[in-house]
C-alpha positions as CSV (number, residue, x, y, z in Angstrom):
1,X,-8.4,0.8,-28.5
2,X,-8.7,1.5,-32.2
3,X,-5.9,2.9,-34.4
4,X,-5.2,3.7,-38.0
5,X,-2.3,2.5,-40.1
6,X,-2.0,3.2,-43.8
7,X,-5.4,2.2,-45.3
8,X,-6.6,-0.1,-42.5
9,X,-8.3,0.4,-39.1
10,X,-7.2,-1.9,-36.3
11,X,-8.6,-2.8,-32.9
12,X,-6.8,-4.1,-29.9
13,X,-9.1,-6.2,-27.8
14,X,-8.8,-7.1,-24.1
15,X,-6.8,-10.2,-25.1
16,X,-4.2,-7.8,-26.6
17,X,-4.7,-9.4,-30.0
18,X,-4.6,-6.9,-32.8
19,X,-7.0,-7.5,-35.7
20,X,-8.1,-5.6,-38.8
21,X,-11.7,-4.5,-38.3
22,X,-12.1,-2.6,-41.6
23,X,-10.3,-1.0,-44.5
24,X,-10.4,2.7,-45.3
25,X,-12.6,1.9,-48.4
26,X,-15.1,0.0,-46.2
27,X,-15.3,2.9,-43.7
28,X,-15.8,5.5,-46.5
29,X,-18.5,3.3,-48.0
30,X,-20.3,2.9,-44.7
31,X,-20.2,6.7,-44.0
32,X,-21.4,7.4,-47.5
33,X,-24.4,5.1,-47.0
34,X,-25.2,6.9,-43.8
35,X,-24.8,10.3,-45.5
36,X,-26.8,9.6,-48.6
37,X,-29.4,7.2,-47.2
38,X,-29.0,4.3,-49.7
39,X,-26.4,2.0,-51.1
40,X,-27.2,3.1,-54.6
41,X,-26.9,6.8,-53.8
42,X,-23.6,6.2,-51.9
43,X,-22.2,4.2,-54.8
44,X,-23.0,6.9,-57.3
45,X,-21.3,9.5,-55.1
46,X,-18.2,7.3,-54.7
47,X,-18.1,6.5,-58.4
48,X,-18.4,2.8,-57.9
49,X,-21.2,0.3,-59.0
50,X,-24.0,-0.6,-56.7
51,X,-23.0,-4.3,-56.5
52,X,-19.4,-3.2,-55.5
53,X,-20.9,-1.0,-52.7
54,X,-23.1,-3.9,-51.6
55,X,-20.1,-6.2,-51.4
56,X,-18.2,-3.6,-49.3
57,X,-21.1,-3.4,-46.8
58,X,-21.4,-7.2,-46.7
59,X,-17.6,-7.6,-46.1
60,X,-17.8,-5.2,-43.2
61,X,-20.8,-7.0,-41.7
62,X,-19.0,-10.3,-42.0
63,X,-15.8,-9.0,-40.4
64,X,-17.7,-7.3,-37.5
65,X,-20.0,-10.3,-37.0
66,X,-23.3,-8.4,-37.1
67,X,-25.5,-6.5,-39.5
68,X,-25.0,-2.7,-39.8
69,X,-28.3,-2.0,-41.4
70,X,-31.9,-3.3,-41.2
71,X,-33.1,-3.7,-44.8
72,X,-36.7,-3.2,-45.6
73,X,-39.2,-1.9,-48.1
74,X,-38.5,1.7,-46.9
75,X,-34.8,1.3,-47.5
76,X,-31.9,1.0,-45.0
77,X,-32.0,1.8,-41.3
78,X,-28.9,1.8,-39.1
79,X,-29.0,-1.0,-36.5
80,X,-29.0,0.5,-33.0
81,X,-26.2,-1.0,-30.8
82,X,-26.2,-1.4,-27.1
83,X,-23.5,-2.4,-24.7
84,X,-23.8,-6.1,-23.8
85,X,-22.9,-6.8,-20.1
């Protein structure tokens, strides 16, 4: 289960342990990268620097434990996720 409280997003896992999975700023940054297609364009739209945007993306990836994007010469591509059973 995922829920919102103030500026943070929480997840309750099967162990019933609640943990922060991302902040509102991180979520907004991620959605902006998806919408505008690059970290630089998203940073410009959110009025922050490109290095600050990159740090937000890196912070989210570290918190979640996996990469959100594949980075290549053509730019960013969203990593496809599958259920692991």
